[in-house]
C-alpha positions as CSV (number, residue, x, y, z in Angstrom):
1,X,-19.6,-17.9,-0.7
2,X,-19.2,-16.7,-4.3
3,X,-20.0,-13.2,-5.4
4,X,-23.0,-12.8,-7.6
5,X,-20.9,-10.4,-9.9
6,X,-17.3,-11.4,-10.3
7,X,-15.0,-8.4,-10.3
8,X,-11.7,-7.7,-11.9
9,X,-9.3,-6.8,-9.0
10,X,-5.7,-5.7,-9.2
11,X,-3.6,-5.9,-6.0
12,X,0.0,-5.1,-5.0
13,X,1.4,-7.0,-2.1
14,X,-0.9,-9.9,-2.8
15,X,1.8,-12.6,-2.6
16,X,2.3,-12.6,1.2
17,X,0.9,-11.5,4.5
18,X,-2.4,-9.6,4.6
19,X,-2.5,-9.3,0.8
20,X,-2.2,-13.1,0.3
21,X,-5.0,-13.8,2.8
22,X,-7.2,-11.2,1.1
23,X,-6.4,-12.8,-2.3
24,X,-7.4,-16.2,-1.1
25,X,-10.7,-14.9,0.1
26,X,-11.4,-12.9,-3.1
27,X,-10.6,-15.9,-5.3
28,X,-12.9,-18.1,-3.1
29,X,-15.6,-15.5,-3.9
30,X,-15.1,-16.0,-7.6
31,X,-13.3,-12.8,-8.5
32,X,-10.7,-12.3,-11.2
33,X,-7.4,-11.3,-9.7
34,X,-4.3,-9.7,-11.2
35,X,-1.4,-9.8,-8.7
36,X,1.6,-7.5,-9.2
37,X,4.6,-9.5,-7.9
38,X,8.2,-8.5,-7.5
39,X,9.6,-11.5,-9.4
40,X,8.4,-14.1,-11.9
41,X,9.2,-16.8,-9.4
42,X,7.0,-15.1,-6.8
43,X,4.2,-14.8,-9.4
44,X,4.4,-18.6,-10.1
45,X,4.5,-19.5,-6.4
46,X,1.5,-17.3,-5.6
47,X,-0.5,-18.6,-8.6
48,X,0.1,-22.1,-7.3
49,X,-1.1,-21.2,-3.9
50,X,-4.2,-19.5,-5.2
51,X,-5.1,-22.3,-7.6
52,X,-6.0,-24.5,-4.5
53,X,-8.5,-21.8,-3.4
54,X,-10.1,-20.9,-6.7
55,X,-13.9,-21.0,-7.0
56,X,-15.8,-21.5,-10.2
57,X,-15.5,-18.5,-12.5
58,X,-12.6,-17.2,-10.5
59,X,-9.1,-16.6,-12.0
60,X,-5.7,-15.3,-11.0
61,X,-2.8,-14.0,-13.1
62,X,0.5,-12.7,-12.0
63,X,2.3,-9.7,-13.6
64,X,6.0,-9.1,-12.7
65,X,6.4,-5.5,-11.4
66,X,9.1,-4.5,-9.0
67,X,7.9,-1.5,-7.0
68,X,11.5,-0.6,-6.3
69,X,12.0,0.2,-10.0
70,X,9.8,2.9,-11.5
71,X,10.7,1.7,-15.0
72,X,9.4,-1.7,-14.1
73,X,6.1,-0.1,-12.9
74,X,5.9,1.8,-16.1
75,X,6.4,-1.3,-18.3
76,X,3.9,-3.3,-16.3
77,X,1.3,-0.6,-16.4
78,X,1.9,-0.4,-20.2
79,X,1.1,-4.1,-20.5
80,X,-2.2,-3.6,-18.7
81,X,-3.1,-0.5,-20.7
82,X,-2.5,-2.4,-24.0
83,X,-5.1,-5.1,-22.8
84,X,-7.5,-2.2,-22.2
85,X,-9.7,-4.2,-19.8
86,X,-11.7,-2.4,-17.1
87,X,-10.4,-2.8,-13.5
88,X,-13.2,-2.8,-10.9
89,X,-10.9,-2.5,-7.9
90,X,-7.3,-1.4,-7.4
91,X,-5.8,-2.5,-4.1
92,X,-2.5,-0.7,-3.2
93,X,-1.4,-2.9,-0.3
94,X,2.4,-3.6,-0.8
95,X,4.6,-2.1,1.9
96,X,8.1,-2.4,3.4
97,X,9.8,-1.0,6.4
98,X,13.5,-0.9,7.0
99,X,13.5,-0.4,10.7
100,X,16.9,-1.6,12.0
101,X,18.9,0.0,9.2
102,X,20.9,3.1,10.0
103,X,21.4,4.2,6.4
104,X,18.9,4.6,3.6
105,X,18.7,1.9,1.0
106,X,18.3,3.5,-2.5
107,X,16.6,2.2,-5.6
108,X,18.3,2.2,-9.0
109,X,16.6,5.6,-9.5
110,X,18.2,6.9,-6.3
111,X,15.0,7.0,-4.2
112,X,14.8,5.7,-0.7
113,X,13.2,2.3,-0.8
114,X,10.4,2.9,1.8
115,X,9.1,6.0,0.0
116,X,9.4,4.4,-3.4
117,X,7.6,1.2,-2.6
118,X,5.0,2.5,-0.2
119,X,4.0,5.7,-2.0
120,X,5.8,6.7,-5.2
121,X,5.3,3.5,-7.1
122,X,1.7,3.3,-6.0
123,X,1.0,6.9,-7.2
124,X,2.6,5.9,-10.5
125,X,0.2,2.9,-10.7
126,X,-2.8,5.2,-10.0
127,X,-1.8,7.8,-12.5
128,X,-1.3,5.2,-15.3
129,X,-4.2,2.8,-14.5
130,X,-6.9,5.3,-13.5
131,X,-8.5,5.3,-17.0
132,X,-9.0,1.5,-16.7
133,X,-10.5,1.9,-13.2
134,X,-12.9,4.6,-14.4
135,X,-14.1,2.2,-17.2
136,X,-15.7,0.0,-14.5
137,X,-19.3,0.4,-13.6
138,X,-18.5,0.3,-9.9
139,X,-14.9,1.4,-9.5
140,X,-13.1,1.6,-6.1
141,X,-9.6,2.2,-4.8
142,X,-8.4,0.7,-1.6
143,X,-5.1,1.7,0.0
144,X,-3.4,0.1,3.0
145,X,-2.1,2.8,5.4
146,X,-1.4,2.6,9.1
147,X,-2.4,4.2,12.4
148,X,1.3,5.3,12.8
149,X,0.6,8.1,10.2
150,X,-1.1,9.8,13.2
151,X,1.3,11.1,15.9
152,X,-1.6,10.8,18.4
153,X,-2.0,7.0,17.9
154,X,-0.3,4.4,20.1
155,X,2.3,3.5,17.5
156,X,2.6,7.0,16.2
157,X,3.7,8.3,19.6
158,X,6.7,5.9,19.6
159,X,9.8,7.5,18.1
160,X,9.8,10.5,15.8
161,X,6.3,11.4,14.6
162,X,5.1,11.4,11.0
163,X,5.3,14.8,9.4
164,X,6.2,15.8,5.9
165,X,7.2,19.4,6.7
166,X,7.3,21.4,3.5
167,X,8.3,18.4,1.4
168,X,11.9,19.7,1.0
169,X,13.2,16.2,0.3
170,X,11.1,16.0,-3.0
171,X,12.3,19.3,-4.4
172,X,15.6,17.9,-5.6
173,X,15.8,15.1,-8.1
174,X,18.9,13.4,-6.9
175,X,19.0,11.2,-3.8
176,X,15.6,11.3,-2.2
177,X,15.9,10.0,1.4
178,X,13.7,11.7,4.0
179,X,10.6,13.4,2.5
180,X,10.9,16.4,4.9
181,X,14.5,17.0,3.8
182,X,16.1,16.1,7.1
183,X,19.7,15.0,6.7
184,X,19.8,12.1,9.3
185,X,18.0,9.0,8.1
186,X,15.4,7.5,10.4
187,X,13.9,4.3,9.1
188,X,11.0,4.3,11.5
189,X,10.0,7.8,10.6
190,X,10.4,7.1,6.9
191,X,7.8,4.4,7.2
192,X,5.4,6.6,9.2
193,X,5.9,9.4,6.6
194,X,5.1,7.0,3.7
195,X,1.8,6.0,5.4
196,X,0.9,9.7,5.8
197,X,1.6,10.0,2.1
198,X,-0.9,7.2,1.4
199,X,-3.6,9.2,3.3
200,X,-2.8,12.5,1.6
201,X,-2.7,10.9,-1.9
202,X,-6.0,9.2,-1.4
203,X,-7.7,12.4,-0.1
204,X,-6.3,14.4,-3.0
205,X,-7.4,11.9,-5.6
206,X,-10.9,11.6,-4.1
207,X,-11.3,15.4,-4.2
208,X,-9.9,15.7,-7.7
209,X,-12.3,13.0,-9.0
210,X,-15.3,14.6,-7.3
211,X,-14.5,18.0,-8.9
212,X,-14.6,16.2,-12.3
213,X,-17.9,14.5,-11.6
214,X,-16.2,11.1,-11.4
215,X,-16.5,10.5,-7.7
216,X,-15.7,6.9,-6.5
217,X,-15.0,5.2,-3.2
218,X,-11.4,5.9,-2.2
219,X,-10.7,3.9,0.9
220,X,-7.7,4.1,3.2
221,X,-7.5,1.7,6.1
222,X,-5.3,0.5,8.9
223,X,-5.2,-3.2,9.7
224,X,-3.8,-2.6,13.2
225,X,-0.5,-4.2,14.4
226,X,0.0,-7.5,12.6
227,X,3.0,-9.6,13.6
228,X,2.9,-13.0,11.8
229,X,5.1,-15.8,13.0
230,X,7.9,-16.9,10.6
231,X,11.1,-15.4,9.2
232,X,9.7,-13.6,6.1
233,X,7.0,-11.0,5.6
234,X,6.7,-7.4,6.6
235,X,9.2,-7.5,9.5
236,X,11.9,-9.4,7.7
237,X,14.4,-6.5,7.8
238,X,13.9,-6.0,11.5
239,X,14.3,-9.7,12.1
240,X,17.6,-9.7,10.2
241,X,19.1,-6.7,11.9
242,X,17.7,-7.1,15.4
243,X,16.4,-10.7,15.8
244,X,16.4,-10.7,19.6
245,X,14.7,-7.3,19.9
246,X,12.0,-8.2,17.4
247,X,11.4,-11.6,19.0
248,X,10.9,-10.0,22.4
249,X,8.7,-7.3,21.0
250,X,6.6,-9.9,19.1
251,X,6.2,-12.0,22.3
252,X,5.1,-9.1,24.4
253,X,2.8,-7.5,21.9
254,X,1.3,-10.6,20.3
255,X,1.4,-13.3,22.9
256,X,1.5,-11.6,26.3
257,X,-0.5,-8.3,25.9
258,X,-2.5,-9.5,22.9
259,X,-2.2,-6.1,21.1
260,X,-2.0,-7.5,17.6
261,X,-4.5,-8.6,14.9
262,X,-4.2,-11.9,13.1
263,X,-3.1,-12.0,9.5
264,X,-6.3,-14.0,8.7
265,X,-8.6,-11.4,10.2
266,X,-6.8,-8.5,8.6
267,X,-6.9,-10.2,5.2
268,X,-10.6,-10.8,5.6
269,X,-11.1,-7.1,6.3
270,X,-9.2,-6.1,3.2
271,X,-11.1,-8.6,1.1
272,X,-14.4,-7.1,2.3
273,X,-13.2,-3.6,1.5
274,X,-12.0,-4.7,-1.9
275,X,-15.3,-6.1,-3.3
276,X,-17.6,-3.6,-1.5
277,X,-19.0,-6.0,1.1
278,X,-19.2,-3.2,3.6
279,X,-20.8,-0.3,1.8
280,X,-20.7,1.8,-1.4
281,X,-20.0,5.3,0.0
282,X,-18.2,7.5,-2.5
283,X,-15.4,9.8,-1.7
284,X,-12.5,9.5,0.8
285,X,-12.8,7.3,3.8
286,X,-10.3,6.2,6.5
287,X,-11.2,3.1,8.4
288,X,-9.1,1.8,11.3
289,X,-9.0,-1.6,13.0
290,X,-8.6,-0.1,16.5
291,X,-7.6,-2.1,19.6
292,X,-10.2,-1.6,22.3
293,X,-9.0,-4.2,24.8
294,X,-6.5,-7.1,24.8
295,X,-7.4,-9.4,21.9
296,X,-10.4,-7.2,20.8
297,X,-10.5,-4.8,17.8
298,X,-13.2,-2.6,16.3
299,X,-13.2,-1.7,12.6
300,X,-14.7,1.7,12.1
301,X,-14.5,4.9,10.2
302,X,-12.4,7.5,12.0
303,X,-10.5,10.7,11.5
304,X,-7.0,10.9,10.1
305,X,-4.2,12.9,11.7
306,X,-4.5,16.7,11.4
307,X,-1.7,16.7,8.8
308,X,-3.6,14.0,6.9
309,X,-6.4,16.5,6.4
310,X,-4.2,19.1,4.8
311,X,-5.6,19.3,1.3
312,X,-3.0,21.8,0.2
313,X,-0.2,19.6,1.3
314,X,-1.8,16.6,-0.4
315,X,-2.0,18.5,-3.7
316,X,1.6,19.6,-3.4
317,X,2.7,16.0,-2.5
318,X,0.9,14.7,-5.6
319,X,2.4,17.3,-7.9
320,X,6.0,16.9,-6.6
321,X,5.7,13.1,-6.7
322,X,4.4,13.3,-10.3
323,X,7.3,15.5,-11.3
324,X,9.7,13.2,-9.6
325,X,8.3,10.1,-11.4
326,X,8.4,11.8,-14.7
327,X,12.0,13.1,-14.1
328,X,13.3,9.7,-13.1
329,X,11.6,7.9,-16.1
330,X,13.0,10.5,-18.5
331,X,16.4,10.1,-16.9
332,X,16.2,6.3,-17.0
333,X,15.2,6.4,-20.7
334,X,18.1,8.6,-21.6
335,X,20.5,6.0,-20.2
336,X,18.4,3.0,-21.5
337,X,17.6,1.5,-18.1
338,X,16.6,-2.2,-18.1
């Protein structure tokens, strides 16, 4: 079914997994999509996939932006700002996790990959493209987080809990590994912390816009545990480093206990959030696809973790992240990064 009013929608992580399923549904509804893809090859491949789904009036274009490179994000955002076209919805959906790795993987700007892709690059996009979003008559921001940001959730209780401490890891502009400044790298905690960053950033931005009289829907959401079959996707690092362990976990969680959500259903939920099919409530929202029994989920608004409600921490995270982005870009410019 096509939307009566096609919207301009920008999405990260729209070339695979949940994001690709959402993109298929959005283009079937007739929306105009801009997908930020890691490589030109991925852009072309995704455009080919979406062309088979495209409804009348719909369109899709790819823009090469590598979220592991802040200079690439800056360049791509600059391209969009030059076009100066309103964006109705920004979907920040891309995410990685490096569970299985014992040592942090650093980007060319010396930032741990999980933090850079899941949070820092997305804040960079928000800071640069917010003027285009606010040009829309009905702007909205949608951010894919996770229940694991909450130490009281099922996944959040496994391993070390998400907590940013006093953000000591962001107070130095050299090798940024763990946000709370701990020395020993923990890939699982790094992912959980990045999802907590998503919550805090969204809450801070929603409050900031409200204070300026520019309140818009700022929606964070959790799709639940999604484990697609295949060798790629979100769990590719875990498959590479612990194939037997992940195969066993996938079988038990997905096939035996039925604790997971399908990629198709999660993509449909994201598509509905993106074009306002659910509601038009302004301000911050957290909506979680919660498991209520084997094979059954309920998608509802819920509370974030206690730390996710800490507005002072959110403001400090935004400020330190902004300073880090600016420092790394200046540093990159001084050595002529490509």
